[in-house]
Structures are given as C-alpha cells and as structure tokens.
N, CA and C of each residue as an Amber inpcrd file, in Angstrom:
protein
   702
 126.6880000  84.4780000  56.2020000 126.8740000  85.8710000  55.8060000
 127.7060000  86.6170000  56.8440000 128.4110000  87.6560000  56.3910000
 129.2730000  88.4400000  57.2690000 128.4880000  89.0500000  58.4100000
 127.3070000  89.6080000  58.0940000 126.5080000  90.2770000  59.1250000
 126.0050000  89.2950000  60.1700000 125.6630000  88.0700000  59.7500000
 125.1940000  87.0600000  60.6970000 126.3050000  86.6760000  61.6600000
 127.5300000  86.5350000  61.1310000 128.6730000  86.2210000  61.9890000
 128.9590000  87.3680000  62.9530000 128.8640000  88.6010000  62.4330000
 129.0730000  89.7780000  63.2800000 128.0310000  89.8370000  64.3820000
 126.7850000  89.5280000  64.0220000 125.6920000  89.5450000  64.9850000
 125.9530000  88.5530000  66.1100000 126.3420000  87.3290000  65.7630000
 126.6350000  86.3000000  66.7710000 127.8120000  86.7150000  67.6410000
 128.8420000  87.3050000  67.0020000 130.0180000  87.7500000  67.7510000
 129.6370000  88.8280000  68.7640000 128.7850000  89.7710000  68.3480000
 128.3840000  90.8590000  69.2440000 127.6180000  90.3270000  70.4410000
 126.7090000  89.3560000  70.2060000 125.9800000  88.7840000  71.3440000
 126.9470000  88.1370000  72.3370000 127.9210000  87.4060000  71.8260000
 128.9020000  86.7480000  72.6960000 129.7770000  87.7730000  73.4130000
 130.1550000  88.8260000  72.6760000 130.9970000  89.8650000  73.2750000
 130.2580000  90.5790000  74.3960000 128.9950000  90.9490000  74.1570000
 128.1970000  91.6090000  75.1910000 128.0600000  90.7140000  76.4140000
 127.8310000  89.4290000  76.1900000 127.7000000  88.4930000  77.3110000
 128.9990000  88.4030000  78.0950000 130.1270000  88.3220000  77.3800000
 131.4320000  88.2230000  78.0340000 131.7140000  89.4620000  78.8740000
 131.4870000  90.6410000  78.2840000 131.7140000  91.8950000  79.0270000
 130.8230000  91.9460000  80.2640000 129.5630000  91.5350000  80.0830000
 128.6340000  91.5350000  81.2190000 129.1000000  90.6300000  82.3450000
 129.5700000  89.4430000  81.9950000 130.0470000  88.4930000  83.0120000
 131.2660000  89.0510000  83.7380000 132.1850000  89.6720000  82.9740000
 133.3860000  90.2650000  83.5860000 132.9920000  91.3570000  84.5680000
 132.0720000  92.2440000  84.1600000 131.6160000  93.3150000  85.0510000
 130.9420000  92.7500000  86.2990000 130.1460000  91.7050000  86.1250000
 129.4710000  91.0910000  87.2690000 130.4800000  90.4980000  88.2430000
 131.5070000  89.8560000  87.7110000 132.5420000  89.2650000  88.5760000
 133.2820000  90.3540000  89.3480000 133.6330000  91.4410000  88.6270000
 134.3310000  92.5520000  89.2930000 133.4370000  93.1620000  90.3780000
 132.1730000  93.4060000  90.0360000 131.2460000  93.9960000  91.0020000
 131.0650000  93.1270000  92.2350000 130.8860000  91.8340000  92.0090000
 130.7180000  90.9150000  93.1500000 131.9900000  90.8500000  93.9850000
 133.1360000  90.8650000  93.2830000 134.4090000  90.8130000  94.0060000
 134.5960000  92.0260000  94.9130000 134.2820000  93.2060000  94.3730000
 134.4020000  94.4330000  95.1810000 133.3910000  94.4340000  96.3130000
 132.1920000  93.9560000  96.0160000 131.1200000  93.9980000  97.0050000
 131.3940000  93.0810000  98.2020000 131.9680000  91.9130000  97.9350000
 132.1910000  90.9600000  99.0300000 133.5300000  91.1670000  99.7230000
 134.3530000  92.0740000  99.1760000 135.6810000  92.2720000  99.7690000
 135.6290000  92.6290000 101.2630000 134.6980000  93.5160000 101.6890000
 134.6660000  93.8380000 103.1210000 134.4280000  92.6130000 103.9960000
 133.7150000  91.6240000 103.4430000 133.4220000  90.4280000 104.2270000
 134.6280000  89.5050000 104.3470000 135.6680000  89.7620000 103.5190000
 136.8910000  88.9640000 103.6380000 137.7770000  89.4950000 104.7540000
 137.4420000  90.6990000 105.2300000 138.1810000  91.2650000 106.3700000
 137.4970000  90.7790000 107.6450000 138.1090000  89.8260000 108.3070000
 137.4680000  89.1630000 109.4450000 137.2130000  90.1060000 110.6120000
 138.2120000  90.8840000 110.9640000 138.0860000  91.7760000 112.1230000
 138.1590000  93.2210000 111.6520000 137.1680000  93.6170000 110.8650000
 137.2250000  94.9430000 110.2660000 136.8530000  96.0280000 111.2640000
 137.5340000  97.1440000 111.1170000 137.2930000  98.3110000 111.9560000
 137.1570000  99.5130000 111.0330000 136.1550000 100.3320000 111.2780000
 135.9490000 101.5100000 110.4350000 136.7520000 102.6840000 110.9670000
 137.3470000 103.4350000 110.0570000 138.0770000 104.6280000 110.4370000
 138.0610000 105.6140000 109.2710000 138.7120000 106.7430000 109.4660000
 138.7900000 107.7470000 108.4040000 140.2250000 107.8420000 107.9080000
 140.3780000 107.7180000 106.5830000 141.6950000 107.8580000 105.9750000
 141.7630000 109.1350000 105.1610000 142.9670000 109.5230000 104.8400000
 143.2000000 110.7280000 104.0440000 144.0540000 110.3620000 102.8410000
 143.6420000 110.8210000 101.6700000 144.4460000 110.5610000 100.4730000
 145.7480000 111.3470000 100.5860000 146.8400000 110.6030000 100.6980000
 148.1380000 111.2490000 100.9180000 148.8500000 111.5620000  99.6100000
 148.5710000 110.7450000  98.5580000 149.2260000 111.0190000  97.2730000
 148.4590000 110.3580000  96.1320000 148.5510000 110.9700000  94.9630000
 147.9790000 110.4110000  93.7300000 149.0580000 110.5160000  92.6650000
 149.5740000 109.3660000  92.2600000 150.6460000 109.3490000  91.2730000
 150.1040000 108.8620000  89.9240000 150.2190000 109.7310000  88.9340000
 149.7440000 109.3900000  87.5930000 150.8850000 108.7590000  86.8020000
 150.5770000 107.6220000  86.1890000 151.5930000 106.8930000  85.4320000
 151.2240000 106.8700000  83.9510000 152.2320000 106.9080000  83.1190000
 152.0240000 106.8800000  81.6660000 152.7450000 105.6820000  81.0870000
 152.0060000 104.8350000  80.3910000 152.5750000 103.6500000  79.7780000
 153.0710000 104.0110000  78.3790000 154.3950000 103.9920000  78.2010000
 154.9790000 104.3880000  76.9160000 154.5870000 103.4220000  75.8010000
 154.4690000 102.1310000  76.1200000 154.1780000 101.1350000  75.0920000
 152.7810000 101.3110000  74.5100000 151.8040000 101.5580000  75.3830000
 150.4270000 101.7170000  74.9150000 150.0470000 103.1700000  74.6960000
 150.9420000 104.0810000  75.1260000 150.7120000 105.5270000  75.0200000
 149.4020000 105.9400000  75.7040000 149.1380000 105.2880000  76.8180000
 147.9410000 105.6160000  77.5910000 148.2990000 105.7130000  79.0660000
 147.4780000 106.4630000  79.7930000 147.7000000 106.5670000  81.2370000
 147.1850000 105.3250000  81.9400000 148.0090000 104.7680000  82.8310000
 147.5450000 103.6740000  83.6730000 146.6650000 104.2460000  84.7710000
 145.9500000 103.3520000  85.4820000 145.1390000 103.8210000  86.6010000
 146.0530000 104.4490000  87.6570000 145.7680000 105.6640000  88.0850000
 146.6250000 106.3440000  89.0640000 146.8000000 105.5280000  90.3410000
 147.9780000 105.6450000  90.9090000 148.2880000 104.9750000  92.1710000
 147.8510000 105.9060000  93.3020000 146.7760000 105.5210000  94.0120000
 146.2090000 106.3440000  95.0800000 146.6170000 105.7600000  96.4310000
 147.2520000 106.5830000  97.2580000 147.6770000 106.1460000  98.5840000
 146.8390000 106.8260000  99.6480000 146.4420000 106.0390000 100.6500000
 145.6360000 106.5490000 101.7570000 146.3840000 106.3330000 103.0670000
 146.4560000 107.3880000 103.8670000 147.1010000 107.2820000 105.1830000
 146.0320000 107.2970000 106.2720000 146.2830000 106.5640000 107.3580000
 145.3250000 106.4620000 108.4540000 146.0800000 106.0220000 109.7140000
 145.4440000 106.2640000 110.8300000 146.0760000 105.9800000 112.1190000
 145.4050000 104.7770000 112.7760000 146.2150000 103.8370000 113.2240000
 145.7160000 102.6710000 113.9640000 146.5500000 102.5350000 115.2350000
 145.9180000 102.6960000 116.3830000 146.5850000 102.5770000 117.6800000
 147.8180000 103.4710000 117.7600000 147.6570000 104.6890000 117.2650000
 148.7420000 105.6600000 117.3520000 149.7960000 105.5290000 116.2830000
 149.6900000 104.4880000 115.4450000 150.6890000 104.3000000 114.3900000
 150.0810000 104.6530000 113.0360000 150.8420000 105.3740000 112.2060000
 150.3490000 105.7790000 110.8990000 150.6830000 104.7290000 109.8460000
 149.6900000 104.4400000 109.0300000 149.8660000 103.4950000 107.9230000
 149.5470000 104.2240000 106.6150000 150.1640000 103.7500000 105.5420000
 149.8460000 104.2590000 104.2140000 149.6990000 103.0650000 103.2720000
 148.5110000 102.9430000 102.6710000 148.2070000 101.7850000 101.8250000
 147.5730000 102.2500000 100.5250000 147.8180000 101.4930000  99.4670000
 147.2540000 101.8250000  98.1620000 145.7970000 101.4000000  98.0750000
 144.9750000 102.2570000  97.4720000 143.5870000 101.9050000  97.2010000
 143.5230000 101.0650000  95.9200000 142.4940000 100.2480000  95.7890000
 142.3650000  99.3780000  94.6140000 141.5400000 100.0130000  93.4980000
 141.1630000 101.2740000  93.6490000 140.3860000 101.9310000  92.5990000
 140.6880000 103.4240000  92.5970000 140.2020000 104.0950000  91.5740000
 140.4200000 105.5330000  91.4330000 139.1150000 106.1970000  91.0100000
 138.8920000 107.4040000  91.5050000 137.7360000 108.1940000  91.1140000
 138.2030000 109.5930000  90.7250000 137.5250000 110.1720000  89.7440000
 137.8850000 111.5210000  89.3020000 137.6410000 112.5690000  90.3830000
 136.9150000 112.1630000  91.4390000 136.6440000 113.1000000  92.5410000
 137.7790000 113.1230000  93.5610000 138.7610000 112.2440000  93.3780000
 139.8650000 112.1700000  94.3350000 140.7950000 113.3660000  94.2080000
 141.3270000 113.7730000  95.3500000 142.3750000 114.7850000  95.3920000
 143.1450000 114.5860000  96.6880000 144.3830000 115.0200000  96.6780000
 145.2080000 114.8530000  97.8740000 144.6020000 115.6430000  99.0340000
 144.4700000 114.9870000 100.1750000 143.8770000 115.6060000 101.3490000
 142.4150000 115.2220000 101.5520000 141.8000000 114.5600000 100.5670000
 140.3960000 114.1650000 100.7040000 140.2620000 113.0470000 101.7230000
 139.2320000 113.1340000 102.5520000 138.9910000 112.1160000 103.5660000
 138.0690000 111.0270000 103.0110000 138.3840000 109.7960000 103.3920000
 137.5900000 108.6460000 102.9570000 137.2870000 107.7500000 104.1430000
 136.0940000 107.2000000 104.1740000 135.7500000 106.1940000 105.1660000
 136.3010000 104.8540000 104.6830000 137.0750000 104.1880000 105.5270000
 137.6580000 102.9020000 105.1480000 137.4810000 101.8780000 106.2660000
 137.6410000 100.6090000 105.8750000 137.7400000  99.5230000 106.8460000
 139.1790000  99.0210000 106.8280000 139.6880000  98.6230000 107.9970000
 140.9780000  97.9480000 108.0220000 140.8540000  96.6960000 108.8810000
 141.7310000  95.7410000 108.6110000 141.7430000  94.4900000 109.3600000
 142.5060000  94.7200000 110.6630000 141.8440000  94.4670000 111.7620000
 142.4600000  94.7170000 113.0690000 143.7430000  93.9020000 113.2430000
 143.7740000  92.7080000 112.6200000 144.9690000  91.8600000 112.7360000
 146.0090000  92.1520000 111.6580000 145.5740000  92.8770000 110.6470000
 146.4820000  93.2430000 109.5620000 146.0760000  94.6180000 109.0540000
 146.4720000  95.6930000 109.7500000 146.0150000  97.0580000 109.4540000
 146.3020000  97.5340000 108.0330000 147.2240000  96.8910000 107.3510000
 147.5360000  97.3240000 105.9940000 146.5460000  96.7730000 104.9660000
 145.6470000  95.9210000 105.4310000 144.5900000  95.4020000 104.5460000
 143.3580000  96.2810000 104.7280000 143.0260000  97.0450000 103.6840000
 141.9200000  97.9990000 103.8130000 140.9080000  97.8520000 102.6770000
 139.7690000  98.4590000 102.8820000 138.7180000  98.5190000 101.8600000
 137.9770000  99.8290000 102.0710000 137.8740000 100.6320000 101.0070000
 137.1710000 101.9130000 101.1050000 135.6720000 101.7050000 100.9900000
 134.8950000 102.3630000 101.8130000 133.4370000 102.2230000 101.7800000
 132.8810000 102.6630000 100.4250000 133.5370000 103.6410000  99.7990000
 133.0540000 104.1320000  98.5110000 133.1270000 103.0670000  97.4340000
 133.9650000 102.0430000  97.6490000 134.1020000 100.9930000  96.6500000
 132.8070000 100.1980000  96.5040000 131.9760000 100.2070000  97.5470000
 130.7050000  99.4970000  97.4640000 129.8110000 100.1220000  96.3980000
 129.8490000 101.4580000  96.3180000 129.0760000 102.1430000  95.2750000
 129.6150000 101.7710000  93.8990000 130.9340000 101.6670000  93.7880000
 131.5520000 101.2610000  92.5380000 131.1110000  99.8530000  92.1570000
 130.9700000  99.0030000  93.1610000 130.5460000  97.6240000  92.9170000
 129.1600000  97.5880000  92.2970000 128.2550000  98.4190000  92.8040000
 126.8870000  98.4330000  92.2650000 126.8610000  98.9610000  90.8310000
 127.7860000  99.8650000  90.5060000 127.8800000 100.3560000  89.1290000
 128.2910000  99.2160000  88.2020000 129.3060000  98.4690000  88.6270000
 129.7590000  97.3300000  87.8260000 128.6630000  96.2740000  87.7140000
 127.9660000  96.0180000  88.8130000 126.8880000  95.0290000  88.7810000
 125.7790000  95.4670000  87.8330000 125.4490000  96.7610000  87.8700000
 124.4050000  97.2700000  86.9920000 124.7970000  97.1540000  85.5200000
 126.0350000  97.5890000  85.2250000 126.5110000  97.4940000  83.8400000
 126.6030000  96.0400000  83.3980000 127.0650000  95.1960000  84.3240000
 127.1860000  93.7760000  84.0010000 125.8400000  93.1530000  83.6800000
 124.8330000  93.5240000  84.4700000 123.4890000  92.9830000  84.2360000
 122.9490000  93.4350000  82.8820000 123.2260000  94.7000000  82.5250000
 122.7410000  95.2230000  81.2430000 123.4170000  94.5090000  80.0760000
 124.7550000  94.4460000  80.1000000 125.4870000  93.8110000  79.0000000
 125.1610000  92.3230000  78.9040000 125.1670000  91.6350000  80.0530000
 124.8640000  90.2070000  80.0370000 123.4280000  89.9540000  79.6000000
 122.5280000  90.8510000  80.0070000 121.1260000  90.7060000  79.6130000
 120.9450000  90.8490000  78.1140000 121.6010000  91.8680000  77.5300000
 121.4900000  92.0850000  76.0830000 122.1130000  90.9190000  75.3120000
 123.3480000  90.5830000  75.6830000 124.0250000  89.4960000  74.9770000
 123.3580000  88.1570000  75.1830000 122.9940000  87.8680000  76.4430000
 122.3600000  86.5850000  76.7440000 121.0230000  86.4270000  76.0550000
 120.2250000  87.4990000  76.0460000 118.9120000  87.4220000  75.4040000
 119.0650000  87.1960000  73.9030000 120.0840000  87.8370000  73.2960000
 120.3290000  87.6410000  71.8670000 120.6820000  86.1980000  71.5540000
 121.5430000  85.6150000  72.3930000 121.9470000  84.2160000  72.1940000
 120.7570000  83.2800000  72.3780000 119.9510000  83.5420000  73.4160000
 118.7810000  82.6960000  73.6890000 117.7670000  82.7770000  72.5590000
 117.5090000  83.9950000  72.0830000 116.5450000  84.1740000  70.9900000
 117.0120000  83.4430000  69.7340000 118.3100000  83.5660000  69.4210000
 118.8560000  82.8780000  68.2620000 118.6990000  81.3670000  68.4010000
 118.9880000  80.8750000  69.6050000 118.8890000  79.4310000  69.8520000
 117.4480000  78.9470000  69.7210000 116.5090000  79.7270000  70.2750000
 115.0910000  79.3470000  70.1980000 114.6010000  79.3460000  68.7540000
 115.0410000  80.3440000  67.9850000 114.6230000  80.4150000  66.5850000
 115.1300000  79.2150000  65.8010000 116.3870000  78.8160000  66.0760000
 116.9360000  77.6650000  65.3680000 116.1970000  76.3910000  65.7470000
 115.8610000  76.2560000  67.0270000 115.0910000  75.0860000  67.4660000
 113.7120000  75.0690000  66.8080000 113.1080000  76.2630000  66.6960000
 111.7940000  76.3550000  66.0530000 111.8830000  75.9360000  64.5860000
 112.9450000  76.3900000  63.9070000 113.1360000  76.0330000  62.5070000
 113.2790000  74.5230000  62.3520000 114.1160000  73.9270000  63.1940000
 114.3320000  72.4780000  63.1270000 113.0370000  71.7120000  63.3980000
 112.2820000  72.2060000  64.3870000 111.0210000  71.5340000  64.7330000
 110.0150000  71.6230000  63.5910000 109.8630000  72.8340000  63.0270000
 108.8730000  73.0280000  61.9690000 109.2260000  72.2280000  60.7160000
 110.5050000  72.1580000  60.3920000 110.9030000  71.3960000  59.2160000
 110.6640000  69.9030000  59.4110000 110.7450000  69.4600000  60.6550000
 110.5600000  68.0360000  60.9340000 109.0970000  67.6700000  61.1750000
 108.3120000  68.6040000  61.7320000 106.9530000  68.2700000  62.1510000
 105.8500000  69.1510000  61.5680000 106.2090000  70.2680000  60.9510000
 105.1860000  71.1910000  60.4630000 104.5760000  70.7820000  59.1390000
 103.5000000  71.4500000  58.7850000 102.8690000  71.2560000  57.4800000
 103.6300000  72.0660000  56.4320000 103.8900000  71.4560000  55.2940000
 104.5490000  72.1620000  54.2070000 103.4760000  72.7490000  53.2920000
 103.4390000  74.0900000  53.2280000 102.4550000  74.7730000  52.3870000
 103.1880000  75.6770000  51.4090000 102.4550000  76.2870000  50.5190000
 103.0340000  77.2210000  49.5510000 102.3330000  78.5660000  49.6670000
 103.1350000  79.6320000  49.7640000 102.5710000  80.9800000  49.8980000
 103.0140000  81.8480000  48.7340000 102.1440000  82.7420000  48.2990000
 102.4370000  83.6340000  47.1720000 103.3450000  84.7880000  47.6120000
 104.3800000  85.0180000  46.8310000 105.2920000  86.1310000  47.1140000
 104.6000000  87.4610000  46.8150000 104.7560000  88.4280000  47.7310000
 104.1500000  89.7470000  47.5500000 105.2130000  90.8060000  47.2790000
 106.1530000  90.9660000  48.2310000 107.1350000  92.0350000  48.0940000
 108.3080000  91.8190000  49.0420000 109.3260000  92.6450000  48.8640000
 110.4970000  92.6590000  49.7370000 110.6100000  94.0320000  50.3730000
 110.8550000  94.0590000  51.6920000 111.0000000  95.3320000  52.3990000
 112.2870000  95.3420000  53.2210000 112.8240000  96.5340000  53.4050000
 113.9770000  96.7030000  54.3000000 113.4790000  96.7550000  55.7320000
 114.1440000  96.0180000  56.6210000 113.8110000  96.0590000  58.0430000
 114.5520000  97.2400000  58.6740000 113.8890000  98.3830000  58.7050000
 114.5210000  99.6180000  59.1960000 114.6640000  99.6370000  60.7140000
 114.0760000  98.6710000  61.3900000 114.1120000  98.6480000  62.8540000
 115.3230000  97.8950000  63.4060000 116.1320000  97.3390000  62.5220000
 117.2650000  96.5300000  62.9920000 118.4430000  96.7340000  62.0420000
 119.6490000  96.7340000  62.5850000 120.8370000  96.8740000  61.7430000
 122.0550000  96.2780000  62.4290000 123.0250000  95.8890000  61.6370000
 124.3220000  95.4060000  62.1190000 125.3830000  96.1070000  61.2880000
 126.3140000  96.7730000  61.9720000 127.3520000  97.5560000  61.2750000
 126.7440000  98.5890000  60.3380000 125.5910000  99.1330000  60.7330000
 124.9440000 100.1650000  59.9320000 124.1720000  99.6370000  58.7370000
 124.0860000  98.3170000  58.6030000 123.3780000  97.7240000  57.4630000
 122.0630000  97.1220000  57.9180000 120.9820000  97.4260000  57.1990000
 119.6620000  96.8870000  57.5120000 119.3980000  95.6160000  56.7100000
 118.7490000  94.6250000  57.3130000 118.4150000  93.4070000  56.5730000
 117.1260000  93.5860000  55.7710000 116.7810000  92.5610000  55.0050000
 115.5630000  92.5630000  54.2000000 114.6300000  91.4460000  54.6770000
 113.3390000  91.6570000  54.4820000 112.3300000  90.6220000  54.7450000
 111.4680000  90.4660000  53.5090000 111.1640000  89.2220000  53.1650000
 110.2040000  89.0150000  52.0830000 108.8400000  88.7290000  52.7180000
 107.7980000  89.1580000  52.0560000 106.4290000  88.9840000  52.5360000
 105.6440000  88.1190000  51.5520000 104.8870000  87.1910000  52.1250000
 104.0890000  86.2810000  51.3120000 102.6430000  86.2600000  51.8160000
 101.7460000  85.8430000  50.9230000 100.3320000  85.7160000  51.2690000
  99.9210000  84.2470000  51.1560000  99.2260000  83.7850000  52.1830000
  98.7130000  82.4110000  52.1560000  97.2490000  82.4140000  52.5690000
  96.4250000  81.7020000  51.8430000  94.9990000  81.5850000  52.1550000
  94.7240000  80.1670000  52.6340000  94.2220000  80.0680000  53.8540000
  93.9130000  78.7700000  54.4370000  92.7430000  78.1440000  53.6680000
  92.9710000  76.9950000  53.0510000  91.8970000  76.3700000  52.2560000
  90.7320000  75.8890000  53.1050000  90.9400000  75.7540000  54.4080000
  89.8740000  75.2470000  55.2800000  88.8370000  76.3160000  55.6120000
  89.2810000  77.5700000  55.6930000  88.3390000  78.6320000  56.0640000
  88.5040000  79.9000000  55.2190000  89.3240000  79.8250000  54.1910000
  89.6160000  80.9370000  53.2680000  90.1720000  82.1750000  53.9710000
  90.7010000  81.9920000  55.1880000  91.2970000  83.1240000  55.9040000
  92.6600000  83.4330000  55.3120000  92.9250000  84.7330000  55.1370000
  94.1730000  85.1630000  54.5070000  95.2130000  85.5190000  55.5730000
  96.4680000  85.0780000  55.3360000  97.5650000  85.3370000  56.2750000
  98.7020000  86.0460000  55.5390000  99.2910000  87.0430000  56.2160000
 100.4700000  87.7260000  55.7050000 101.6780000  87.1720000  56.4500000
 102.5860000  86.5610000  55.7220000 103.7370000  85.8950000  56.3280000
 105.0150000  86.6840000  56.0460000 105.8940000  86.6960000  57.0410000
 107.1410000  87.4700000  56.9420000 108.3300000  86.5370000  57.1460000
 109.3530000  86.6940000  56.3180000 110.5310000  85.8370000  56.4200000
 111.4730000  86.3200000  57.5120000 112.4870000  85.5290000  57.7820000
 113.5480000  85.9510000  58.6890000 114.3590000  87.0610000  58.0210000
 115.2850000  87.6500000  58.7500000 116.1330000  88.7010000  58.1860000
 117.0850000  88.1230000  57.1430000 117.1320000  88.7580000  55.9870000
 118.0400000  88.3790000  54.9110000 119.0150000  89.5270000  54.6920000
 120.3200000  89.2230000  54.6700000 121.3110000  90.2950000  54.6410000
 121.7160000  90.7210000  53.2390000 121.1500000  90.0880000  52.2270000
 121.3430000  90.5400000  50.8490000 119.9710000  90.7620000  50.2310000
 119.8570000  91.7870000  49.4120000 118.5910000  92.0870000  48.7590000
 118.2070000  90.9440000  47.8080000 117.0840000  90.2540000  48.0680000
 116.7250000  89.0920000  47.2510000 115.9520000  89.4350000  45.9850000
 115.6500000  90.6940000  45.7760000 114.7640000  91.0630000  44.6670000
 115.3090000  90.6600000  43.2930000 116.6230000  90.8210000  43.0800000
 117.1960000  90.4540000  41.7860000 117.0710000  88.9610000  41.5210000
 117.3410000  88.1700000  42.5430000 117.2480000  86.7130000  42.3960000
 115.8050000  86.2940000  42.1470000 114.8930000  86.8970000  42.8910000
 113.4720000  86.5820000  42.7060000 113.0310000  86.9090000  41.2910000
 113.5310000  88.0200000  40.7830000 113.1730000  88.4270000  39.4260000
 113.8230000  87.5160000  38.3890000 115.1230000  87.2030000  38.5730000
 115.8470000  86.3640000  37.6240000 115.2330000  84.9710000  37.5210000
 114.8670000  84.4080000  38.6620000 114.3320000  83.0490000  38.6850000
 112.8040000  83.0270000  38.5760000 112.2390000  84.2310000  38.4340000
 110.7840000  84.3360000  38.2950000 110.0560000  83.5910000  39.4320000
 110.4950000  83.8700000  40.6490000 109.9060000  83.2280000  41.8270000
 108.5960000  83.9260000  42.1850000 107.5320000  83.1750000  42.2150000
 106.2180000  83.7410000  42.5460000 105.6480000  83.1780000  43.8390000
 106.2970000  82.1370000  44.3700000 105.8230000  81.5430000  45.6230000
 106.9840000  80.9060000  46.3680000 106.7810000  80.7440000  47.6770000
 107.8010000  80.1590000  48.5300000 107.1940000  79.0410000  49.3760000
 107.9760000  77.9860000  49.6310000 107.5070000  76.9530000  50.5500000
 107.5480000  77.4790000  51.9860000 106.5790000  77.0720000  52.7730000
 106.4790000  77.5230000  54.1580000 106.2120000  76.3080000  55.0540000
 106.9600000  76.2030000  56.1430000 106.7030000  75.1640000  57.1360000
 105.9080000  75.8100000  58.2640000 104.7000000  75.3010000  58.5040000
 103.8110000  75.8960000  59.4840000 103.3930000  74.8710000  60.5310000
 103.3480000  75.3330000  61.7810000 102.9000000  74.4730000  62.8820000
 101.4690000  74.0060000  62.6080000 101.2380000  72.7220000  62.8240000
  99.9240000  72.1530000  62.5430000  98.8250000  72.7370000  63.4240000
  99.2170000  73.1980000  64.6050000  98.2260000  73.6960000  65.5570000
  98.3030000  75.1940000  65.8150000  99.2590000  75.8650000  65.1780000
  99.4380000  77.2890000  65.4450000  99.9340000  77.9770000  64.1760000
  99.0520000  78.7140000  63.5180000  99.4160000  79.3740000  62.2580000
 100.3760000  80.5490000  62.4670000 100.5620000  80.9710000  63.7170000
 101.5170000  82.0510000  63.9940000 102.9480000  81.5390000  64.0570000
 103.1020000  80.2280000  64.0930000 104.4330000  79.6200000  64.1530000
 104.7600000  79.0210000  62.7840000 105.6750000  79.6740000  62.0860000
 106.0050000  79.2240000  60.7270000 107.4070000  79.6960000  60.3600000
 107.9160000  79.1590000  59.2750000 109.1930000  79.6160000  58.7450000
 109.1100000  79.5630000  57.2230000 109.3920000  80.6890000  56.5820000
 109.4260000  80.7230000  55.1270000 110.7760000  80.1750000  54.6770000
 110.7520000  79.1790000  53.8160000 111.9870000  78.5630000  53.3300000
 112.5990000  79.4670000  52.2500000 113.6840000  80.1430000  52.6120000
 114.3530000  81.0690000  51.6840000 115.6660000  80.5000000  51.1840000
 115.8380000  79.1990000  51.2710000 117.1070000  78.5820000  50.9040000
 117.4790000  78.8440000  49.4470000 116.4900000  78.9080000  48.5640000
 116.7790000  79.1600000  47.1600000 117.4400000  80.5130000  46.9510000
 117.1030000  81.4770000  47.8160000 117.7050000  82.8170000  47.7390000
 119.0960000  82.8140000  48.3610000 119.2060000  82.2060000  49.5380000
 120.4720000  82.2150000  50.2610000 121.5310000  81.3990000  49.5560000
 121.1480000  80.2950000  48.9270000 122.1140000  79.4940000  48.1730000
 122.6890000  80.3120000  47.0350000 121.8410000  81.1100000  46.3950000
 122.2890000  81.9510000  45.2770000 123.2490000  83.0320000  45.7640000
 122.8820000  83.6230000  46.9500000 123.7230000  84.7030000  47.4860000
 125.0430000  84.1920000  47.9880000 125.0730000  82.9600000  48.4840000
 126.3100000  82.4030000  49.0210000 127.1830000  81.8620000  47.8800000
C-alpha cells in the first residue's frame, strides 16, 4: 500500500537526517582537538557578506570573517558557521593553531555542536525505533505463522485508529473475539493497521471470523490473518 511505503520511507528519512546531524555535531565538537597547539584569544567579526544564489533563488550561508591579533600581526579568517546574533564588531572567543594562526575554531561552535547532536539523537531515535519496531513485528509474524497455534476468532467490528496517521490518513483495525476452550476466558483481539477500510469486503464476502496465529505460551502474542482483505484491496 502507498501509506505503508510512505511510512517506511519516513522512518529511513528520519534515520538518515539524524545520522547526518550526529556526524555534523561530532565533527564540530571534536574540531578543537584537531588543533594541536591551540591558543585562546578574542576575535572581532570584521565583515558579514550575504550571498544570493540566483539558480536556487535562496540566500547562501553568509560569509563571516573574524579578525584577531597573533604576536602583533593581524589575521582575518572565515568562520565555518553563522548565527543570527552575529553583527560586525561583535567579539568572539576563538582558538587558533599556534603553528598555523589562520586555522581557527570559535568556542560558540561547541554550543552549535550540541544542538546538532540533540537534533540528531531525536531524529535518529524516531526513525531507528520505527525501523526496529517494524522489523520486530515482521519477525513476530513469521514466528507465529511457523510455530503458533492456528485458531479462529469471531469478527466484531472495524474501527479507525485515530491515534496514528500517515499523510493525514488514519488506518483501520478490525476487532475479533476469541473464547479459550480450555478455560472459557474471552479475549478481544486487534489486527494490525489496515490502510483501506475493510468493511465493504467483509460485508461482500460475508466474513464472520478470521484465522489467528497465537503463541502457544502467550495469548498476548498473536497476529490476525487479514490476507483475505489485503488481497482484495491490492
């Protein structure tokens, strides 16, 4: 289904963005350690040049230049980042390489690194957890179909899953009732998310029950076989 493909794509996209942010954050964070003989000093923003890319019709990241004095000699070097708080004449704490004074790193970039790391952790966490959950569910399905007990449960109703959506569309769940013949205990079973309303198919085919694969030792682990519905929808 389109929504299932979109869902998988979003998990992968979130993971990719998270990894990129983490790499950028780590790169910025460890940069000061690449300066072997670093010396702290105060620099002054000497210029901020705003550039406009005609092809993309968007502004590129401004070119920020910082001037500072090393052993009586003035240097001017470009910063590797930009902040909306920057203005010409603003003072910044920077590190420079004693053996190569034109190699600098602004102390404020460390704060930027933690922002990227935080965002990266959030995006990677969301995307990664989605991928892991999907993988675990598929493994559970494969296991139950191969090793679980095959039972039959009575169809009760179909409900919209209002707690979840993809592209603004909510999936459907079918609900079934099963009574354990060993102890007459009643169980309410819920299907996986279905992206097409199955009610018409259930009505057309007069479906009153569904096969269910259930773990032999755990009644909370089961999968309702909805293939008859999905085959019709596909």
